C-alpha positions, -999 to +999 in steps of 0.1 A: +079-633+223+073-612+254+085-573+258+090-548+291+096-511+269+098-480+286+085-450+268+088-414+269+052-397+266+039-363+275+014-381+299+025-397+330-008-425+330+014-439+302+054-450+292+055-490+303+048-505+277+042-546+276+040-563+250+033-603+243+024-621+210+023-655+215+014-688+190-010-700+195-041-724+174-028-704+139-021-671+140-002-646+157-024-638+192-008-603+198-018-575+231+008-547+239-007-522+266+009-489+281-002-472+311+018-456+347+029-490+361+043-525+338+016-546+362-012-523+352-001-527+314+007-567+316-030-571+329-047-558+305-026-575+279-036-610+298-070-595+295-062-590+259-054-625+248-076-642+266-105-622+251-085-633+218-078-667+227-112-675+233-126-658+203-103-678+179-112-714+201-150-706+194-142-705+159-124-732+152-149-751+180-176-739+152-158-749+122-150-785+135 
């Protein structure tokens, strides 16, 4: 699941929210970021999901 959301915040540096929920390898991977632009938020979300995936993948490999 992938979503964009605009939120009225007190600061212009946030409010453009991107969230992603992925089903991969077991439990859901989820990341959500709020920045000045959707592009900035998306870049951060992708980075977080990559880190989560790599961590989960290494845990699975170590248990095999």
